[in-house]
LUMKOL-201741 format. One record per atom (N, C-alpha, C): chain; z, y negated, x; residue number from 0; atom name. Coordinates in steps of 0.05 Angstrom, whole numbers, plus 5000, padded with zeros to 4 digits. Last residue first. Layout:
> A,Z,Y,X,NUM,CA
...
! end
This chain:
> A,4593,4374,5007,104,N
> A,4604,4391,5027,104,CA
> A,4596,4384,5055,104,C
> A,4603,4344,4947,103,N
> A,4585,4338,4971,103,CA
> A,4606,4353,4996,103,C
> A,4610,4370,4886,102,N
> A,4624,4357,4906,102,CA
> A,4606,4363,4931,102,C
> A,4575,4343,4824,101,N
> A,4576,4367,4849,101,CA
> A,4594,4352,4871,101,C
> A,4566,4335,4756,100,N
> A,4577,4320,4783,100,CA
> A,4580,4345,4800,100,C
> A,4513,4347,4721,99,N
> A,4540,4355,4728,99,CA
> A,4543,4340,4755,99,C
> A,4479,4291,4685,98,N
> A,4478,4316,4708,98,CA
> A,4508,4319,4719,98,C
> A,4449,4260,4636,97,N
> A,4476,4270,4645,97,CA
> A,4469,4296,4662,97,C
> A,4410,4203,4622,96,N
> A,4410,4231,4632,96,CA
> A,4439,4236,4645,96,C
> A,4391,4163,4563,95,N
> A,4405,4168,4587,95,CA
> A,4405,4197,4597,95,C
> A,4375,4171,4511,94,N
> A,4352,4169,4527,94,CA
> A,4365,4171,4559,94,C
> A,4426,4133,4478,93,N
> A,4404,4153,4477,93,CA
> A,4382,4151,4497,93,C
> A,4475,4111,4524,92,N
> A,4459,4105,4500,92,CA
> A,4438,4128,4504,92,C
> A,4536,4080,4551,91,N
> A,4519,4102,4548,91,CA
> A,4502,4103,4523,91,C
> A,4537,4016,4578,90,N
> A,4546,4029,4561,90,CA
> A,4526,4055,4558,90,C
> A,4565,3960,4627,89,N
> A,4544,3990,4616,89,CA
> A,4560,4001,4592,89,C
> A,4602,3928,4646,88,N
> A,4581,3920,4633,88,CA
> A,4558,3939,4622,88,C
> A,4623,3974,4701,87,N
> A,4623,3947,4689,87,CA
> A,4597,3939,4671,87,C
> A,4611,4043,4680,86,N
> A,4609,4021,4701,86,CA
> A,4612,3996,4687,86,C
> A,4663,4080,4653,85,N
> A,4637,4065,4647,85,CA
> A,4636,4045,4669,85,C
> A,4695,4143,4639,84,N
> A,4693,4118,4650,84,CA
> A,4666,4105,4649,84,C
> A,4690,4186,4606,83,N
> A,4718,4182,4624,83,CA
> A,4715,4157,4631,83,C
> A,4676,4204,4539,82,N
> A,4670,4183,4559,82,CA
> A,4699,4180,4576,82,C
> A,4665,4270,4520,81,N
> A,4685,4247,4519,81,CA
> A,4678,4227,4545,81,C
> A,4612,4309,4491,80,N
> A,4633,4301,4516,80,CA
> A,4642,4273,4504,80,C
> A,4577,4369,4468,79,N
> A,4597,4343,4459,79,CA
> A,4614,4333,4486,79,C
> A,4515,4400,4470,78,N
> A,4543,4398,4476,78,CA
> A,4550,4370,4470,78,C
> A,4466,4445,4453,77,N
> A,4475,4419,4450,77,CA
> A,4505,4421,4462,77,C
> A,4454,4501,4452,76,N
> A,4429,4481,4463,76,CA
> A,4437,4455,4459,76,C
> A,4496,4529,4441,75,N
> A,4478,4542,4458,75,CA
> A,4456,4522,4468,75,C
> A,4552,4485,4448,74,N
> A,4538,4503,4435,74,CA
> A,4516,4514,4449,74,C
> A,4616,4460,4468,73,N
> A,4590,4469,4475,73,CA
> A,4579,4484,4451,73,C
> A,4660,4408,4479,72,N
> A,4651,4429,4463,72,CA
> A,4622,4431,4466,72,C
> A,4671,4377,4527,71,N
> A,4693,4384,4511,71,CA
> A,4686,4405,4484,71,C
> A,4655,4348,4586,70,N
> A,4646,4366,4566,70,CA
> A,4667,4377,4554,70,C
> A,4665,4281,4601,69,N
> A,4677,4305,4605,69,CA
> A,4664,4325,4582,69,C
> A,4627,4227,4642,68,N
> A,4635,4245,4616,68,CA
> A,4645,4272,4621,68,C
> A,4615,4169,4670,67,N
> A,4620,4195,4676,67,CA
> A,4632,4208,4646,67,C
> A,4566,4120,4678,66,N
> A,4593,4129,4675,66,CA
> A,4596,4158,4681,66,C
> A,4514,4101,4705,65,N
> A,4528,4087,4678,65,CA
> A,4555,4096,4677,65,C
> A,4474,4085,4760,64,N
> A,4503,4100,4750,64,CA
> A,4512,4089,4726,64,C
> A,4407,4085,4760,63,N
> A,4433,4073,4760,63,CA
> A,4460,4086,4748,63,C
> A,4362,4113,4756,62,N
> A,4374,4115,4780,62,CA
> A,4401,4100,4783,62,C
> A,4352,4108,4696,61,N
> A,4333,4100,4716,61,CA
> A,4347,4095,4745,61,C
> A,4416,4125,4684,60,N
> A,4392,4109,4671,60,CA
> A,4375,4099,4692,60,C
> A,4465,4176,4681,59,N
> A,4450,4152,4694,59,CA
> A,4428,4145,4677,59,C
> A,4530,4203,4685,58,N
> A,4509,4191,4665,58,CA
> A,4492,4174,4679,58,C
> A,4555,4264,4708,57,N
> A,4557,4233,4712,57,CA
> A,4525,4226,4700,57,C
> A,4604,4306,4679,56,N
> A,4579,4300,4687,56,CA
> A,4574,4268,4694,56,C
> A,4649,4356,4689,55,N
> A,4652,4328,4691,55,CA
> A,4617,4320,4698,55,C
> A,4668,4415,4653,54,N
> A,4648,4404,4672,54,CA
> A,4651,4373,4670,54,C
> A,4693,4428,4604,53,N
> A,4710,4423,4624,53,CA
> A,4696,4407,4650,53,C
> A,4651,4480,4586,52,N
> A,4668,4465,4576,52,CA
> A,4688,4458,4603,52,C
> A,4584,4481,4620,51,N
> A,4607,4498,4609,51,CA
> A,4631,4473,4605,51,C
> A,4514,4493,4623,50,N
> A,4533,4472,4621,50,CA
> A,4561,4493,4608,50,C
> A,4467,4524,4623,49,N
> A,4485,4523,4649,49,CA
> A,4510,4507,4647,49,C
> A,4436,4522,4583,48,N
> A,4431,4506,4607,48,CA
> A,4448,4507,4628,48,C
> A,4466,4552,4546,47,N
> A,4447,4565,4560,47,CA
> A,4433,4548,4583,47,C
> A,4503,4508,4528,46,N
> A,4510,4536,4545,46,CA
> A,4488,4552,4560,46,C
> A,4463,4452,4527,45,N
> A,4488,4464,4523,45,CA
> A,4493,4494,4540,45,C
> A,4432,4391,4518,44,N
> A,4437,4414,4533,44,CA
> A,4464,4428,4530,44,C
> A,4433,4341,4496,43,N
> A,4412,4357,4486,43,CA
> A,4407,4384,4508,43,C
> A,4497,4313,4478,42,N
> A,4476,4322,4494,42,CA
> A,4458,4340,4485,42,C
> A,4537,4266,4453,41,N
> A,4521,4287,4447,41,CA
> A,4498,4290,4467,41,C
> A,4599,4235,4462,40,N
> A,4569,4238,4473,40,CA
> A,4557,4258,4464,40,C
> A,4644,4196,4425,39,N
> A,4634,4220,4434,39,CA
> A,4599,4220,4440,39,C
> A,4697,4149,4430,38,N
> A,4667,4152,4429,38,CA
> A,4660,4182,4439,38,C
> A,4765,4160,4403,37,N
> A,4746,4157,4427,37,CA
> A,4717,4158,4419,37,C
> A,4786,4147,4355,36,N
> A,4801,4149,4378,36,CA
> A,4783,4147,4404,36,C
> A,4747,4142,4320,35,N
> A,4767,4124,4319,35,CA
> A,4783,4126,4342,35,C
> A,4680,4135,4344,34,N
> A,4701,4153,4328,34,CA
> A,4725,4138,4329,34,C
> A,4610,4133,4351,33,N
> A,4634,4119,4354,33,CA
> A,4657,4136,4338,33,C
> A,4566,4175,4387,32,N
> A,4579,4173,4359,32,CA
> A,4604,4159,4367,32,C
> A,4506,4173,4414,31,N
> A,4537,4165,4421,31,CA
> A,4543,4161,4395,31,C
> A,4455,4222,4432,30,N
> A,4471,4203,4410,30,CA
> A,4501,4195,4422,30,C
> A,4431,4249,4468,29,N
> A,4416,4247,4445,29,CA
> A,4429,4225,4428,29,C
> A,4417,4252,4541,28,N
> A,4437,4243,4516,28,CA
> A,4424,4236,4495,28,C
> A,4390,4305,4567,27,N
> A,4387,4282,4559,27,CA
> A,4410,4277,4537,27,C
> A,4417,4342,4627,26,N
> A,4418,4343,4597,26,CA
> A,4412,4315,4593,26,C
> A,4397,4375,4687,25,N
> A,4408,4353,4676,25,CA
> A,4398,4354,4642,25,C
> A,4412,4445,4694,24,N
> A,4391,4419,4691,24,CA
> A,4403,4400,4682,24,C
> A,4441,4478,4745,23,N
> A,4449,4467,4718,23,CA
> A,4429,4441,4714,23,C
> A,4452,4535,4788,22,N
> A,4433,4511,4779,22,CA
> A,4437,4503,4751,22,C
> A,4497,4546,4832,21,N
> A,4494,4550,4806,21,CA
> A,4473,4527,4800,21,C
> A,4532,4580,4885,20,N
> A,4508,4561,4879,20,CA
> A,4502,4567,4846,20,C
> A,4586,4574,4920,19,N
> A,4574,4585,4896,19,CA
> A,4552,4568,4889,19,C
> A,4598,4595,4988,18,N
> A,4590,4572,4969,18,CA
> A,4574,4588,4942,18,C
> A,4651,4627,5014,17,N
> A,4624,4633,5006,17,CA
> A,4615,4610,4984,17,C
> A,4706,4621,5027,16,N
> A,4684,4605,5044,16,CA
> A,4659,4603,5035,16,C
> A,4730,4658,4997,15,N
> A,4734,4631,4993,15,CA
> A,4710,4615,5004,15,C
> A,4721,4707,5024,14,N
> A,4705,4701,4997,14,CA
> A,4702,4671,4991,14,C
> A,4749,4697,5071,13,N
> A,4719,4700,5073,13,CA
> A,4707,4695,5045,13,C
> A,4800,4699,5049,12,N
> A,4787,4675,5060,12,CA
> A,4760,4674,5065,12,C
> A,4801,4755,5035,11,N
> A,4804,4732,5015,11,CA
> A,4792,4708,5027,11,C
> A,4806,4790,5077,10,N
> A,4781,4788,5063,10,CA
> A,4780,4760,5045,10,C
> A,4858,4795,5092,9,N
> A,4840,4783,5109,9,CA
> A,4810,4782,5096,9,C
> A,4886,4803,5043,8,N
> A,4889,4781,5056,8,CA
> A,4870,4771,5071,8,C
> A,4865,4858,5035,7,N
> A,4858,4837,5019,7,CA
> A,4862,4809,5029,7,C
> A,4885,4883,5083,6,N
> A,4859,4879,5081,6,CA
> A,4854,4860,5058,6,C
> A,4940,4875,5067,5,N
> A,4935,4863,5093,5,CA
> A,4900,4860,5095,5,C
> A,4942,4908,5024,4,N
> A,4953,4883,5020,4,CA
> A,4942,4864,5046,4,C
> A,4929,4960,5044,3,N
> A,4916,4945,5022,3,CA
> A,4920,4919,5024,3,C
> A,4975,4969,5078,2,N
> A,4949,4966,5089,2,CA
> A,4930,4949,5069,2,C
> A,5018,4975,5036,1,N
> A,5017,4952,5057,1,CA
> A,4991,4948,5069,1,C
> A,5000,5026,5016,0,N
> A,5000,5000,5003,0,CA
> A,5000,4978,5017,0,C
! end
């Protein structure tokens, strides 16, 4: 049993170092719904596009950063997100593009 634990500990760092590559296509913003507590952003991409609940996406328009959103509800071909932050003087609107934020290594 102790040998198995040593092997597991020796292998675990190697597994953690392996990069996970997942392709997720950018999703178009279809609508922004004003709500009492928070505005909701509806995206034209969902589970089948590789999006998952809890992902943070950056919203852009023509190369300019508009803000960040958090995916909270997903369907196969659509998702809903909460706005986390906006660039000064900006608002998210239909036609913007949302892409999953990735960490640069």
